[in-house]
C-alpha positions in Angstrom: -18.0 -12.5 5.9 -16.0 -14.5 3.2 -12.7 -13.2 1.8 -13.1 -11.1 -1.4 -13.5 -12.9 -4.8 -10.2 -11.7 -6.1 -7.6 -13.5 -8.2 -5.3 -13.6 -5.1 -7.8 -15.4 -2.9 -9.0 -17.7 -5.6 -5.4 -18.9 -6.3 -4.4 -19.7 -2.7 -3.3 -23.3 -2.2 -6.3 -24.0 0.1 -9.5 -22.3 1.2 -9.4 -19.7 4.0 -10.9 -20.8 7.3 -11.5 -18.3 10.0 -9.6 -18.7 13.3 -11.7 -18.6 16.5 -13.1 -15.3 17.7 -12.4 -13.8 21.1 -15.1 -14.4 23.7 -13.3 -13.8 27.0 -11.5 -10.9 28.7 -7.7 -11.2 28.3 -4.7 -9.2 29.4 -1.6 -9.0 27.1 1.5 -7.0 26.6 0.7 -5.8 23.1 -2.8 -5.9 21.5 -3.0 -5.3 17.7 -6.1 -4.2 15.9 -6.0 -5.4 12.3 -4.7 -8.6 10.7 -3.1 -7.1 7.6 0.5 -6.4 6.7 1.1 -3.7 9.4 -0.4 -5.7 12.2 1.2 -9.0 11.3 4.7 -7.5 10.6 4.4 -5.7 13.9 3.7 -8.9 15.7 6.6 -10.6 13.9 9.1 -7.9 14.7 8.0 -7.6 18.3 8.4 -11.3 18.9 11.7 -11.5 17.1 13.0 -8.8 19.4 11.4 -10.2 22.6 9.9 -13.7 22.4 8.5 -13.4 25.9 5.9 -10.8 24.9 2.3 -11.7 25.0 0.9 -10.5 21.7 -2.7 -10.7 20.5 -4.1 -9.7 17.1 -7.8 -8.9 16.7 -9.1 -9.0 13.2 -12.7 -8.1 12.2 -12.9 -10.6 9.3 -9.9 -12.9 8.5 -6.2 -11.9 8.2 -5.6 -10.2 4.9 -9.2 -9.4 4.2 -8.5 -5.8 3.5 -5.9 -4.1 1.3 -3.2 -6.5 2.3 -4.9 -9.3 0.5 -6.3 -7.4 -2.5 -3.6 -5.0 -3.7 -1.6 -4.9 -6.9 1.4 -6.8 -5.6 4.0 -4.1 -6.0 6.7 -4.5 -3.3 8.3 -1.2 -4.1 10.5 1.5 -2.7 7.9 4.1 -3.6 6.8 6.7 -1.0 3.6 8.7 -1.3 5.2 12.0 -0.5 7.4 13.5 -3.2 11.2 13.7 -2.6 11.3 17.5 -2.8 8.6 17.8 -0.1 10.4 15.4 2.2 13.7 17.3 1.7 11.9 20.7 2.3 10.4 19.6 5.6 12.9 17.1 7.0 16.3 17.9 5.3 18.5 16.1 2.8 19.9 13.6 5.3 16.5 12.4 6.4 15.4 12.1 2.7 18.4 10.1 1.8 18.0 7.8 4.8 14.4 7.2 3.8 15.2 6.4 0.2 18.0 4.0 1.2 15.8 2.4 3.8 13.0 1.7 1.4 15.3 0.4 -1.3 17.0 -2.0 1.2 13.6 -3.0 2.5 12.6 -4.4 -1.0 15.5 -6.8 -0.8 14.9 -7.5 2.9 11.3 -8.4 2.2 12.5 -11.2 -0.1 15.0 -12.4 2.6 12.3 -12.4 5.3 10.0 -14.5 3.1 12.7 -16.9 2.4 13.6 -17.2 6.1 9.9 -17.7 7.0 9.3 -20.2 4.2 6.6 -18.1 2.6 6.2 -18.6 -1.1 4.6 -15.3 -2.1 5.9 -15.5 -5.7 8.5 -12.8 -5.0 10.4 -11.7 -8.1 12.5 -8.6 -8.0 12.1 -7.5 -11.7 12.0 -3.8 -11.0 9.3 -1.3 -12.1 8.8 0.2 -15.6 6.9 3.5 -16.1 6.2 4.3 -19.7 5.9 7.7 -21.3 3.1 7.5 -23.8 2.8 11.2 -24.7 5.1 14.2 -24.7 3.8 15.4 -21.3 4.6 12.1 -19.6 8.0 12.0 -21.3 8.8 15.5 -20.1 7.8 14.6 -16.5 9.7 11.4 -16.4 12.9 12.8 -18.0 12.8 15.6 -15.4 12.4 13.1 -12.6 15.6 11.4 -13.7 17.5 14.6 -14.1 16.4 15.7 -10.6 17.4 12.4 -9.2 20.9 12.7 -10.7 21.4 16.1 -8.9 20.6 14.3 -5.6 23.2 11.6 -6.3 20.8 8.9 -7.5 22.8 6.8 -10.1 21.5 5.2 -13.3 21.7 1.8 -11.4 18.9 3.1 -9.2 16.8 5.0 -11.7 17.4 5.2 -15.5 15.8 6.8 -18.5 15.2 4.3 -21.4 14.9 5.6 -25.0 12.1 4.2 -27.0 14.0 1.2 -28.4 15.4 0.3 -24.9 11.9 0.7 -23.4 10.2 -1.5 -25.9 12.8 -4.2 -25.2 11.5 -4.4 -21.6 7.8 -3.6 -22.1 6.3 -3.0 -25.6 3.5 -0.6 -24.7 1.8 1.3 -27.4 2.8 4.9 -28.3 6.0 4.5 -26.3 8.3 7.6 -26.2 10.6 6.2 -23.6 10.3 5.0 -20.0 12.0 5.1 -16.6 13.2 1.9 -14.9 14.0 1.2 -11.3 15.2 -2.1 -10.0 13.8 -1.3 -6.6 10.5 -3.2 -6.9 9.4 -6.9 -6.6 6.3 -8.5 -7.8 4.4 -10.6 -5.2 1.2 -12.5 -4.7 -0.2 -10.5 -1.8 -2.7 -13.0 -0.4 -0.1 -15.8 -0.3 2.2 -13.3 1.6 -0.4 -12.2 4.2 -1.8 -15.7 4.8 1.7 -17.1 5.2 2.7 -14.3 7.5 -0.3 -15.0 9.7 0.9 -18.6 10.1 4.4 -17.5 10.9 3.2 -15.0 13.6 1.2 -17.8 15.3 4.2 -20.0 15.3 6.2 -17.3 17.0 3.7 -17.2 19.8 1.1 -14.6 18.9 -2.6 -15.4 19.3 -4.8 -14.3 16.4 -8.6 -13.8 16.9 -10.6 -13.5 13.7 -14.2 -12.5 13.3 -13.6 -10.2 16.2 -14.5 -6.5 15.5 -13.0 -3.8 17.8 -15.6 -1.1 18.5 -13.5 1.2 20.7 -9.9 1.8 21.6 -9.4 3.4 25.1 -6.2 5.0 26.4 -4.5 4.0 29.6 -5.5 5.8 32.8 -4.2 5.7 36.3 -6.7 2.9 37.1 -6.4 0.8 34.0 -4.2 -0.1 31.1 -5.0 0.7 27.4 -8.2 -1.3 26.5 -9.8 -2.7 23.4 -13.6 -3.2 23.5 -15.3 -5.8 21.3 -19.0 -6.8 21.3 -18.2 -9.9 23.4 -15.0 -9.0 25.4 -12.3 -6.6 26.4 -8.6 -6.7 26.0 -6.2 -4.8 28.3 -2.6 -4.2 27.2 0.4 -2.1 27.9 0.4 -1.1 24.3 -2.4 -1.1 21.7 -1.5 -0.8 18.0 -4.1 0.4 15.6 -3.3 -1.1 12.2 -6.6 -0.7 10.4 -5.6 1.4 7.4 -8.6 2.0 5.1 -11.0 0.7 7.7 -9.8 3.3 10.3 -12.9 5.6 9.7 -15.2 2.9 11.0 -13.7 3.3 14.5 -15.2 5.7 17.0 -13.5 9.1 16.8 -11.4 8.3 13.7 -13.7 9.5 10.9 -11.3 12.3 9.9 -8.0 10.5 10.5 -7.7 8.8 7.2 -9.7 8.8 4.0 -10.7 5.4 2.4 -10.0 5.6 -1.3 -11.1 2.7 -3.5 -8.7 1.1 -5.9 -10.1 -1.6 -8.3 -8.4 -4.4 -10.2 -9.0 -7.0 -13.0 -7.1 -10.1 -13.9 -7.0 -12.1 -17.2 -7.0 -15.8 -17.9 -3.5 -17.3 -18.2 -1.8 -16.0 -21.4 0.4 -17.8 -23.9 4.1 -17.4 -23.8 4.0 -16.0 -27.3 2.1 -13.0 -25.9 5.0 -12.2 -23.5 7.5 -12.9 -26.2 5.8 -10.0 -28.0 5.2 -7.5 -25.2 8.0 -8.3 -22.8 7.7 -8.5 -19.0 10.3 -11.2 -19.3 11.7 -10.4 -15.8 8.2 -9.9 -14.3 8.6 -6.2 -14.1 5.7 -4.3 -12.6 4.4 -1.7 -15.0 2.5 1.6 -15.4 2.5 4.7 -17.5 2.9 8.2 -16.1 -0.8 9.3 -16.2 -2.2 11.3 -13.3 -4.9 8.8 -12.5 -2.7 6.0 -11.3 -2.6 2.6 -13.0 -0.5 -0.5 -12.0 0.1 -3.9 -13.4 2.0 -7.1 -13.1 2.6 -10.5 -14.8 1.6 -13.2 -12.4 3.4 -16.5 -11.7 0.7 -18.3 -13.9 1.1 -15.8 -16.7 -1.9 -13.6 -16.2 -2.0 -9.9 -16.3 -3.2 -8.4 -13.0 -4.1 -4.8 -13.6 -5.6 -2.0 -11.5 -6.1 1.6 -11.0 -7.8 4.5 -9.3 -11.0 6.2 -10.6 -13.7 4.9 -8.2 -15.5 7.6 -6.4 -14.9 8.7 -2.8 -18.0 8.0 -0.7 -19.4 10.8 1.4 -18.6 10.6 5.1 -15.7 8.2 4.6 -18.1 5.3 4.5 -16.6 1.8 3.9 -19.0 -0.8 2.6 -18.5 -4.1 0.7 -20.7 -2.9 -2.2 -18.1 -0.2 -3.0 -15.6 -3.0 -3.9 -17.1 -3.3 -7.4 -17.8 -0.6 -10.0 -18.7 -1.7 -13.5 -17.6 1.6 -15.0 -14.1 1.4 -13.5 -13.8 -2.3 -14.4 -14.7 -1.5 -18.0 -12.2 1.4 -18.0 -9.4 -0.8 -16.7 -10.1 -3.4 -19.4 -10.1 -0.8 -22.2 -6.9 0.7 -20.8 -5.2 -2.7 -20.9 -6.2 -3.0 -24.6 -4.8 0.5 -25.1 -1.5 -0.4 -23.6 -1.2 -3.7 -25.4 -3.2 -3.6 -28.6 -2.7 -7.3 -29.4 -4.1 -8.3 -26.0 -7.1 -10.5 -26.6 -8.0 -12.5 -23.6 -10.8 -13.0 -21.2 -11.0 -11.1 -17.9 -11.7 -13.7 -15.2 -11.6 -11.7 -12.0 -12.8 -8.2 -10.9 -12.4 -6.9 -7.4 -11.5 -3.9 -5.3 -11.2 -2.4 -1.9 -10.2 0.6 0.2 -6.8 2.0 0.9 -6.0 4.8 3.3 -4.8 8.4 2.5 -3.8 10.9 5.1 -4.5 14.6 4.7 -0.8 15.4 4.1 -0.2 12.1 2.1 2.5 11.1 4.7 2.5 7.7 6.3 3.0 7.6 10.1 4.2 5.6 13.0 3.0 6.8 16.4 3.8 5.4 19.8 2.6 7.1 23.0 4.2 5.4 26.0 1.9 7.2 28.5 -1.5 6.3 26.9 -0.2 3.1 25.5 -1.8 4.0 22.1 0.2 3.3 19.0 -0.7 3.4 15.3 0.9 3.0 11.9 -0.5 3.3 8.3 -1.5 6.0 5.8 0.5 4.4 2.9 -1.8 5.6 0.1 -1.3 2.4 -1.9 2.4 1.9 -1.3 2.1 -0.3 1.8 3.6 -3.6 0.9 7.1 -2.6 1.8 6.3 0.5 3.9 4.2 -1.6 6.3 7.2 -3.7 7.1 9.4 -0.7 7.6 6.7 0.9 9.8 6.4 -2.3 11.8 10.1 -2.4 12.5 10.0 1.2 13.8 7.0 0.3 16.0 8.8 -2.7 17.4 11.9 -0.7 18.1 10.0 2.1 19.9 8.1 -0.4 22.0 10.9 -2.8 23.0 13.8 -0.2 23.2 12.1 3.2 23.8 15.3 4.9 24.9 17.4 3.9 21.8 17.5 5.5 18.4 17.6 3.1 15.5 17.8 3.4 11.8 14.0 2.8 11.7 13.0 5.2 14.5 14.8 8.2 13.0 13.0 7.9 9.7 11.0 11.1 9.0 7.5 9.6 9.2 8.1 8.1 12.7 6.1 10.0 15.4 4.6 12.1 12.6 1.1 13.4 13.3 -0.9 14.5 10.3 -3.6 17.2 10.2 -7.1 15.8 10.3 -9.2 15.8 7.2 -11.8 18.5 6.8 -15.3 17.9 7.9 -18.0 17.0 5.3 -19.0 18.3 2.8 -15.6 19.9 2.3 -13.9 16.5 2.4 -16.1 15.0 -0.3 -15.9 18.2 -2.4 -12.1 18.3 -2.3 -11.5 14.6 -3.1 -14.1 14.5 -5.8 -12.5 17.6 -7.3 -9.1 15.8 -7.2 -10.5 12.9 -9.1 -12.0 15.2 -11.7 -8.8 17.1 -12.1 -6.7 14.0 -12.6 -9.1 12.7 -15.2 -9.1 16.1 -17.0 -5.3 16.4 -16.9 -4.9 13.0 -18.5 -7.4 13.8 -21.3 -5.7 17.1 -22.0 -2.2 15.7 -22.0 -3.2 12.9 -24.3 -4.7 15.4 -26.7 -2.1 18.1 -26.7 1.1 16.4 -25.5 1.6 19.3 -23.0 1.6 19.1 -19.3 -1.9 20.1 -18.1 -2.6 23.0 -15.7 -5.1 20.7 -14.1 -2.2 18.6 -12.9 -0.7 21.6 -11.1 -4.1 22.4 -9.6 -4.3 18.8 -8.3 -0.9 19.2 -6.6 -2.1 22.4 -4.9 -5.4 20.9 -3.9 -3.7 18.1 -1.9 -0.9 20.4 -0.6 1.4 18.2 1.3 2.1 19.0 4.9 -0.6 21.8 5.1 -0.2 24.4 7.9 
C-alpha cells in the first residue's frame, strides 16, 4: 500500500520507497511492532543506552504510514488526562513531575532533531487557543486561574486580552485567548522518515511491508514471539507500538479505540495574508470548542488544519476508506473561513487517519519482564512529544530494570487501563460523545453559556473508571 496522499507525504524531499520485508525466522534482543514515532523513538533510545542490542522493527506498511506521518504537527506539552484528574489519582508531586517532563520534552525534541540532522521544520512558536464566545472565555480564564493556584507562572500559561490576542492570531469574534510557549510546529512526515534513517544508522533493522498477526508471550520453552505471514521473530522483549491499529491484532479489539481525525491543507498563501492574521512566530492555533480543532502555518506558508468529527466505526474497524469523509472535509474548510473571514485560497490536500484512545484517556507504558511483552501508546492525539517520553521510559525499564529514573516514575508508566466495553455499548457511548460535543458547541455559540452537554460529555468518558 502506498503512503497516504497528505500534504506531509507530498512535500517530502523524495518519494518513499519501502524497505525489504522479513521472510526468514530471526532472533533479536528487542522486536518492535510498528514503525511510527513510538517504535522508532524506542529503538533510538534503546540503542543510545546500549549499542550492542539487536533491535528489529516490523512495520505493516512503511515507517510513518499511520498517525505519525499524518498528524497536525503539534509537538506540544499537552496531556490527554486533565491536571485535576492526574492530581486526584497520583498526587501533586507526580502531576508536577509530569508537567515539567512534558514541557522539557518539547525543547528536548528540537535538540534531538538537531543532533540527528533531521530537518522537520521544527519551530517553537507556542500554542494559541482563542476564546470566540463567552463560554469559551469563561473556561479558558478559569484554566489560567487554576494553573496559578498550582504555581504555573504567566511565562508558562497566560491569558491574553482581546487586543493582545489579535496581535498574535487575528481570529474572528475574539474575546481573548490563552498562550503557552510549550509547543512547536513540525512537519511530521519529515520527522518520522528522518528518524527511521537515524535508527537504521544506529544499528536497528527495519522490515517494512511485514504485518504482524500475533504477539505471543514468553514461556518456559520459548522467548516472546512475533508471528507474521512469512516468518517468526523471537526476542527477549517485544514492544507493541501500534497505536490506532492496535484493534487489528488478535485479542486487542477492546484495548484501544481508533478515532478518526481528518485534515485539509491550503495552497501556499501570500505574506500579506499572514501580515493580516498573524502567526508570525508559527504558533499552533485552535479555539476552545468541545469538538477539537487544530492548525498550523507550514514552512511554505500554507494553513494545515484539522479536527475531529468523523464517526467511530462499529467494532473498532480500521480501514483505508475511513481516511476520507467529504462532510468533515467541508466542515473543516467552512471552519477555516469562519476563523479567518478574509481567507480565500484553494484547498489542495485532504486526508485523515486513526488515532488511539484508551478507555480512561490515559497513555501507558507497560513492561512485563516475565512475559517479555511491552507496550506504549494511547496518546489520544497528543503523541508527537508523548511518544518520545514514553520511549525513554521503555528504554530505561528494559536496559536498567532495577533503577528508577525521571521517566520511569511518571504516572502513566506501568499503568493498565480498563478495557473498552463490548459492542454495541462501545459504539453507542462514543457516538453519544460525538453528538454531545457537537451539541455543546452549537449551544455555546448561540447562548454564550457553558453547555450542560459538555458536562455530560465529561461524565460519559469518566477518566479512570472503577
